[in-house]
N, C-alpha and C positions, 0 to 999 in steps of 0.2 A: 339523451341521444347516445347510442353506442358508437364506439370508435370505428371509423371507416376501415381500419386495417384488420378488424376482427374477422376471422374466417367464418364462412357460412356453414350451416349444417351441423352445428354443435349438438351434442346429445342433450336431451331435455333434462330439466332439473329433476332430481330423484323424488320419488313419492314420499309423503310425510314419514312413513315408518322407516324408510331407508335414510332419510335425512339425519336422524339421530345416530344411526350406525356410521354414516359418512363422517360426521363431526367427531364421533368417538375415535374412529380410525385415524383421522387427521391428527387429533391431539396425541394419540399413541406414537405417532411418527414425527412429532415436533412441528407440525404444520398448523399455523395459526388459523383459527376459525373466525376470529374478529380482531380488530386492531383499533387503537386510538389514533385519530388523525391529528395533524398539527393544530387544528382548531378546537381540540378538546372533545370532539364528538366520536363516540365509539361506532364503528361500522362493522357490519356482519359481512363475511366473505361469501361470495356466491358459490353454490354447490358445484357449478361447472368448473370454477377455478380450482376448487379443492380436488376434484377428480383428476384434472390435468396435471396438477402438481404431484399428486400421488403417483400418477403414471410415470412422471419423470423420475420418481424415486424407485420405480420398478414394482409398483404395487397396483394390481388390478382392482378397480373399485367402481365398475360400471353397473353392477347389479347387486341386489341384496345378498345373493348367495356368495358373490365375490367379496363383499364387504365383511360378511360373517367369517369367511375362510381367512381373510387377511387379518382380522382381529385375533382369531385363534392362533394364527402363525406368529403374530407379534408377541403373544403371551408365552408361547412355548419355545421360541427360538433360542433364548439364552440357555435353556435347559439342555439343548443339544450340544453345547460346547463344554469341553473339559475346563478350559480357561477362557476368560473374556478376551476380546480382541486386543486390548491394551489396558494397562493399569496406570493411572496418573495419581501421584501423591505429592503433597507439599512437604518441604523440608521441615523436620521436627514435629510434624503433626501425625497423629494416629490415623491409619488408613487400613481398610480391609477390602477384600474381594472374595467372590464366590467361586467355588469349584464344583462341577457337576460330574458325578460318577454313578455307576450302577449301585443301587441301594445295598448297603452292607459291605461294599468294597473298601479296602484300605487305600489311602492315597497319601503320598508324601509330597511336600511342596517346599521349594527352596528358591532363593534368589542368587543369581550370579551377577556381580557388579562389573562395571567396565574394566576394572583391573584384574578380573578373573577370580576374585574372592567369592567363596560360597557362604551364604547366610541362610540358616534354616528359618522357615516361616512357621509361626505358632498357630495351632488351630484354635478357633474361638467357638464358644457355644452357639449352636444353631438348632432350634427345635422345630424348624419348618418341616412339615410333613413331606415325605417323598411323593412323587407323582409319576404316572405312567407316561413315557415319552417314546413314541414309535414302538410300542409293545414292550418296552423295558422299564421296569420300576427304577426311577432315578432319584438320587438324593442330592441335596445341596449342602455343601460344607463351606464354612467361612474361615478365612485365614487373615492374619494381620501382616502388614509390611514390617519386616524387622526394624528395630529401632536403630537410629544412628547411621542410616544409609547416606552416602554422599550424594550431592547433586549429580545428575547425569542420566544417561540412557543405559539401563540395566536390562536383565531378563528374568522373568518368572518361569520356573520349570515345575511341572507336575508329573508324577508317575502314579498311575492307577492300574495295578495288576499288570504291569509291563507295557501299558499304553502311555507313551510320553507326549507331552505337549509343551509348547513354549509360547510366551507372549512378551512384548516389550513392557518394561516398567520404567516410567519417567519420573524422576524425583526433581521437582521444580522449586525455585526459590520461594520462600514464604513471602518475601518482599524483595524487589529488585534493589541490589546494593548500590548500583550506580546512582539511583535516586537518593539514597541515604547520603551518599557522598556530597550531594549538592545542597543538603539541608543547611540552612543558615547562610547560604551564599547565593548570589544572583549573577546571572550571565545574560548578556544580550548578543544577538547575532543577526546577520543579514539573511533574508529569504530572497531567493532568486530563481528565475527560470533560466537554467544554464544555456540552453540553445540560443537565447536572445542576447546573452552577454558576450560581446565580441571584443577582440583586440585587433590591432593592425596586422597581426600574424594569423588570425583565424581564416578558415576557408569558407567564409560566408555564414558560419554557424559557430556558436560558442562551443568550446571543447574542453577536454580534461586539463590541458595546459592552462587554459583560461581560468578554469576552476582553481588551480593552484595559485595563480596570480591574484584572483579575486580574494582568496583566503588570506594571502599575504597582505593585501591592502587592508582588508577588514581587520585582520589581527593587529596591524599597525595602529588602527584607530581604537583598539581596545576590545574588539569583538571576541566572543568565546566560541562562536560556531558560525558556519554557513549552511543553511538549509536549502537544498536544491530540489527541483522537480524529479520525478522518477526517471532513472537512467536506463530502464529496461530496454531490451532489444526490440526493434521493429522488424520489418521484412528484410531479407538478406540482400535485396537489390531494389532499386527504384522501380515503380513508385512506392513510397513508404508512407505509413500512417503519421499524420502530424501530431496527434494527441499522445503525449507521454503516458497518459492514463489508459490507453488502449493498446498495450504492447502484445507481441506474439508470445513472449515469455516474461515471467517476473523473476526468474532465477538468473538469467544472463544479461549482459550489458550491450548497449547499442554502439557498434563500431563507428557510427556517424560522429561520435565524440572523440575519436582518436586524433591526436596531433601527429601527423605523419613524420614530421621532422624530428620528433622526440624519440622515435624508435632507433635504438643504437645501430641497427643494420642500415639505416638510411645513409649513414656516412660512408658506407662502402658500396653504394650504387656505382655502376660504371658511368662514365661521363654522359653517354646518351640518355640513360635512364634518369640520371640526376637532372639533366636539362628538361626532360619531359615532366618530371615531378614538379620542377619549378614553374614550368609553363602552366600546368594545371592549377597550381597554387596562386600564381599571379593573377590569373583570370578571376578567381573567386575572391581574392582579397579586395578587388574593386567593390564588391558588394558590401564589404564591412561598413562602408560609409553611407549606404543607401537606407533611406527611411522607409522604403516600401516593404512588402511582405517578405518574410524569409522563404527561401527556396531550398528545402531539404533535399529534394531530388537532385538538383544540380550539384549541391555540395557532396552528396553521397556518391553520385556517379563518378565525380572526379577523384574523390578519396579512394574509392574501390580500385580505380585504375592505378593510382599511385601505390596503394597497398599491395596490389598484385606484384608490382615491381620489387618492392621491399621484401616481400615474402620469398621471392626468388633468390635473395642474397643468402649465401651459405652462412649459417650461424657457427660460432666458435663452440668448443666443447662445454664451456661453462654455461653459455646461453642454451645450448641444446639440452643440457641436464635440467636446467630450470624449467624449460618447456615440458620436458617429459614428466617432471615431478608435478607440474600443474595439471597436466592431463590425467595423471594417475589419481591425484587428490580429488578431482572433479568427477571422475568415474563415468558410470553409464549415463548419467544425466547429460554430461557434456557430449558424449558420443552420440546420443540420440538427438540432441539439439543440432549438432553439426550435420548429422544425416538429414534432418528435416530441412536445414538451410540449403544443403546441396540439392535435395529433391526440389525445393521450392524455386531454385534457380532454373530448373529445366521444365517443371510442370507449372502450368498456369494455375492461379487460385481456384478456377472453376473446373479443372481437369477431372474427368471421371475417375481417374486412378486413385484420387484421394478417398473415394468412397468404396474402392474395391482393392486393387493390387497394393496400393500404398496407404491403406486405411490405418495402419499402425506400424510401430517400429519392428513388430515381430512377424509381419507377413513374409512369405517366401520372396516376394519381389523386393521388399525393403532389405531383407538380409543379403540378397544378391547385390543390391546397390551399394552396400557397405564396401564391397570390393571394387565394383565398377567405378564408384565415385570417390575412391580413397584419397586422391589428390585434393579434391574440393572439400572433402570432410576435414582433411588436415588444415586447409586454409582457414576454415571457419573455427576450428579449435584454436589456431594461432591467433586469430582476431580476438578471441576471448582472453587469451593470455596477455596480449598487448593491452587490452582494456584493463585487466587486473593490475598490470604493472603501472599503468598511468594513474589509476585510481589510488594505488599505494603511494605514488609520488605526490599526489594532491593532498592526501591526508598527512603525509610527512611535512609538506610545506605549511599546512594549517597548524600543526603542532609546533613547528619551528618558529612560526610567527607569534607564538605565545598563547594560542587557543587551548583551553583545557578540554574542549569537546572535539572541535574540528569539523569535519564534514558530516552533515546529517543527511542521510538518504531518505527518499520518499518511497513507500511501498504502495503501488496501485491496488485497487480493490480486486481486480481480476485481469483476465486476458481476453483477447479478441477471438471470436469464432474463426476456425480455420487456421489458427496460428500454431506455433510449435508446442506450447503447453497443451492446447486443446487436442492436439494430435498425440503427443507422447503420454499425456496424463489422462486420457479419456476414461480410463478405468476408475478414476476417483472424481470425475466431473459429471454433473447431471446433464442429460440431454433433453432437448425439447423445451427448455426454459432459459431465460436470461435474467440478469440481475439489474435492478434499478432502484427507484425510490418512488413512494407514493406522492401525490400532490402535496405541496407545502406552500408557505407564504411567498417564497422567491421563485418557485417553479410550480405554478398553479395547475399545470397539466400533468405533473409527474415527470419522471425521467426513466428512460430505458438505456442502460449503459451497454447493451448488446454483448454481455460477457457471460459465459457459462459458469455457474457456481460450483463450489465444492459439493460433492455428494456426502452428506454427513456420515452415513453408515459406512460407506466404502472407504472414506478417508480414515475413519477409525480402524477399519479392518486392515488397512495398509500400515498401521502404526504411525500415521501422520508423517511418513517418510518424505513425501514430496514437499510438504509444508516446512518440515525441518530443514531440508536441503536448500530450499529457497532462502530461508532466513540466514542460513550460514553463509551463502554466497554473497548476499546483499551486505552482510555485516563484516565481511572479511577486512575491509579497509574503511570502516566507518566509526565515527565517534558517537553516532546516534542514528535512530531510525524513526521516521514519522510514518505512522500507519494510517493511510487514508481510509476514512470511514471505519474506524476501529470498531464501531458498533456492529459491523459485519462479522466480527468474531463471536458475536452473541446471536444475531439473527440477520438474515438477508431477505430483501424483498424480491421474491421470485415472480417473474412475469411469464405466463405460458406463451409459447411461440405464436405470434400473430395477434395477441391481445394488446390492448392499450396499457400504458404504464399504470393507470389507476385500477386495472383489473387483475392485480396480483395479490399476493399474501406473503406474510412473513414465514420463513422456515428457520427453526431454531437449531443452534449448534451447541456442542459441548464446550462452553466457554472456559471451563476449568482446565480442559486440555489445551485449547488453543492459546489462551492467555498464559498459561503456565509454561508451555513450550517457547513462546515468544520471550518470556522473562528469562528462561534458562539460557537460550541462545544469546540473548543480549548481554546477560551477565558474564557469560564466558568470553564474549567479545569486548567486554568493558564499555558497553554502549548504553546510552540513555534511550528510553522509548517514549515517544510522544504520540498519543492517540488523538486523532482528529475526531472528536466526539460531538460535533455539531449536528443539528437536525433533531428529528423525533427519536426519542429513546425512552426506555423505562427508567424511572427515577433511581432505582437501586444500582444501575449500571455504573454510573460515575463513582458511587461509593465503592463498588467492587474494584474498579480500576485503581482508585486511590489506595485501597488496601494492598494491592499487589505492586504498588510503586510505579504505575504507569502514569506519566504526565497527561493531563488533559489539554484542551485547546480553548482559548477564549478570544473572541473577536469583539472589539470594542462596540461595534454597532449592534451586536446580537445579545450582549449581556444586559438583560432586562428582567424585571419581574412585574407584577401587576401595578406597582407604584411608579414604574418608569425605569430609566437607566440605573444600573447598579453603581453605588458609590465605590471608589477604587478599593477601599478597605474590605469590601465583600467579595472580591475576586479570590479565586483559589490560589493557594501557594504553590502546589505541585502542578504547574500549568505553564504552557507556552502562551503568553498573551501578546496580541498584536492589534494594530488598528484595523487591518484589512486582511483579505484572503485573495488568492488568485481567481476565485469565482466572482469577485466584485471588481469594478474598475479601480485603478489606483486612487488613492484618497483624494487627490485634486479633482479627478473625474467624478468620484462619488459625491463630493460636495456640490458639484454642478448638476447632479441628477442624471449623469450619463447612463446609469443602469436602468432608470425608468424609460429614458428615451430609446435605448436599445431594445429593451423588452417590448415596448409598444410597437416599434417598427417591425419586430419579428412576430407579432401576434401572440405573445406569451402572457398577456395580461387577461385577467378574468373580470376586471372592473374598469370603468372608464378611466382614461389616462389622467383626466383632471383630478379625480379622486385619488389616484395613485400618487400623483405629484404632491398633492396636499398632505397626504398621510406621510410620505417620505420626508417632506420638508419639516413637518411637525416633529417627527422622530429625531431628525438631525438636530433640530433646535433644542430639544430636550437634552441631548448629549452635550451640545456646545454650551448650554446654560450651566450644566454641571462643571464643565471645564472652566468657565468664567468664575464660578463660585470658589474654585480653588486658586484663583488669582493667576491663572496661566494665560488668559486672554483678557485684555482690558475691557472692563464693563462698558466704557464709552465708545468702544469700537466693535460693535456686533458684526460689522462688515469688514473685519480685519483681512489683510492680504492672505492669499491662499497659502503661501509658504509658512507664514506665521501661524495660521490655523493648523496646518499639518504638523508643525513642530510642537504646538501646544497639545495636540491630541496624543502624540507620542510621549510627551512629558507626563501627561495624565496617566498613561499606562505604567510609567515608572513609579507612580504612587501606589500601585497595587503591590501585594506581597508576592506576586508570582516569581518563581525562581528563574524562569526563562522569558526574555522579551524578544520578540521578533520585529525587525525593522525591514520593511519591504524595500528592496533596492529601487523599485519603480518610484516609490515615494521619495527616496533620497535624491533622485535626479529630476523629479518633477514631471514624470510621465503621466499622461491622462488617459491613454487608450486602454480599453478592456482587453485582457489577455484571453479570457475564456468566458463564454456565455453558456451556463448549464442549460440542458434541454435542446441544444442545437448541434448540428453536425456540419452540413454544407451551407447552412443559412448565414453563418458568420465565420470569418477566417480565424477560428480558434487556434491558439498556440503558434501563431505565425507573426507576432508583433515584436520587432526588434527593440532593444532598450534605447530609449531616447528621452530627451528633455525638451524644454521650450525652445532651445536653440539647435535642435537636431540630434542625430545619433550620438550616444555617449560610449566611448571605448574604455576598456579597463584601465589602460595606462593614463587616461585623463582623469580618473576618479580622484587621485590624491590632490589635484589642483582644482577640483570642481567645488566651487564655493557652497553651492546648495547641499551637496553631498556631505561636505565637511561640517556644515552648520548643523544639519539634523543629527548626525552621529555624535557631534560634540555635545549637543543639548541632551541627548539620551544619556551619554556617559556621565555628564555632570549632574544630571538629575538623580542618577543612581549613587553618585559619590560627590556630594556638594563640596566645592572647593578644590577638587582635583583638576589637574591640568589635562587637556585632551590627550587621550591615548595612554594615560598613566594607569597603572594597575597595582594592586597589592599582591596578587598571585596570578598565575597564568589564566587570563581570560575570564576571571570571575571577580565578584565584588562581595565582600562580607556584608551580610545584612545588618 
């Protein structure tokens, strides 16, 4: 049966003679014509899907004539360029690129590095025959990247008979050195959903000051890092999106997390404004003890009112200079984001202006609004500056607590349609398609994440500037970055608009460029990189990530082969290993089968619930049997208490060679409620569950005295360093292997 959301009146499947052309054209543009499913079955992609994906890439493919013309264009297009869009090379490795000039013409090629030094590029032998391109006999010459170039963003220049061209040259690390620094050492850390982690001083939602306090508490217990959910910005005013994985931008941060009282200018509010700010805060602090769903809209509305008051306080010269420097450093990207935020305050999300007068930052209307909305634009720039300062303080607190890594940020897969990035970066995003995932064991109907993907060719044409700038901003005050669905840097599942999640196909990216740039920016920031590499992937991908020094992700329940659960010794060393993930219930809930109950209630199962429960119970028992074999759970007590079982599972992960171990904060306090159910939006209150344990809400200041919290963390610490006292360490946040 076809999905009920599929549009009617699709074009018919191509004739057999056109089918081969369609698949050849798809392959030429990195569009998969078949894929292997989670069940090991290879599936052919429908012709209608291929044509719609090609259309999203800007390629007409509706008739045999268009198919032949597009194939010819794909073949000749590189010959029309003097230089390629971008050259990506690895540190210390030989690399070459092609230059195209009128046949017989002399060409000189050189590289200018970031520091302005010129390096001549040597020409290589190339006996490829010239070809006629647009009536001009054109030759192809090959040049090598000069030896010994430093890491960084450089430029290739070419001069052919007075015609000059330039393209970026990126020299990326052979292997991420921050990963090398962790070789032979082991570090554990907390994983947490920041919005859910509150203190008595929160405004109903966890914030940057809470993050600093959580880092201090975890560091005191011996943790080396705290990994939090994406902190990307949502809408500039309520109502706001609950999911941190569906932001309006991935480059800038969410002012919802600002602690108003931590802004220096707050101390200089006039008495009336100070009283109003306290009134707003007092009302929301009552929610910190509530077990019910989090209310982002109420918190953000109150914070914005208070932030407006603080923004009105005149800054001193030093603070004014800091703000000006921040705005200059963030450049046009910040200006465009602030303009979008100001426009979004006055235009509804469905306003026609977004499709016309305000369709991009460069329209006449948008340009005029930069002046008309100057005050609001300045406010939104200021909010980002405050976010930046408070994130810097949180990372400082983490390092002062003894953490060797500190705060690890999470990078979402993409952004929401109609958001700031979709608006400002439309030139490098594909239209008419969204990103998702094909059906798998846990999401048997597939997923549509409703996010526009990068357009591979246009992103390369832009020199990957938007991708680079996004990474730089996220990494400014981070000790690490977790890349959600890192497999998306290799290929993404594109779903044509209106089609079901299972009716998409994979589109492939230049992973050498995307992974290389990620490694370069992380190395410059001194940050580790963790790739969330769960799900369906090609076997060589994990080997490639390991080669580049990108950590993988292992979740206890998913680490299996045909013989059953993996023994701990078979886990990867360069990996973040944990018992669970935010897409599963906390471990206490998982052991009770809460994930099966929830998916059954939402109609997400494809087999009878009795079969699902039996299969889940059998898989759990296989894992628990392995834990018992290692003497971590008494053989005579298969029904051991939940807390004892949770602690045994974490101690089991300490038997692995993995350099990084993640301890979910929800497991440390005994939470059972699911934070997120993939494949749902309004069907379940995703991302709205506050941190709580069996006795109710747990606040940050209560963690040091929380027996359950201290017990689990002590057991992990002692499992890594037998005989050590809780919280002790040989070095900052790490343990020698």
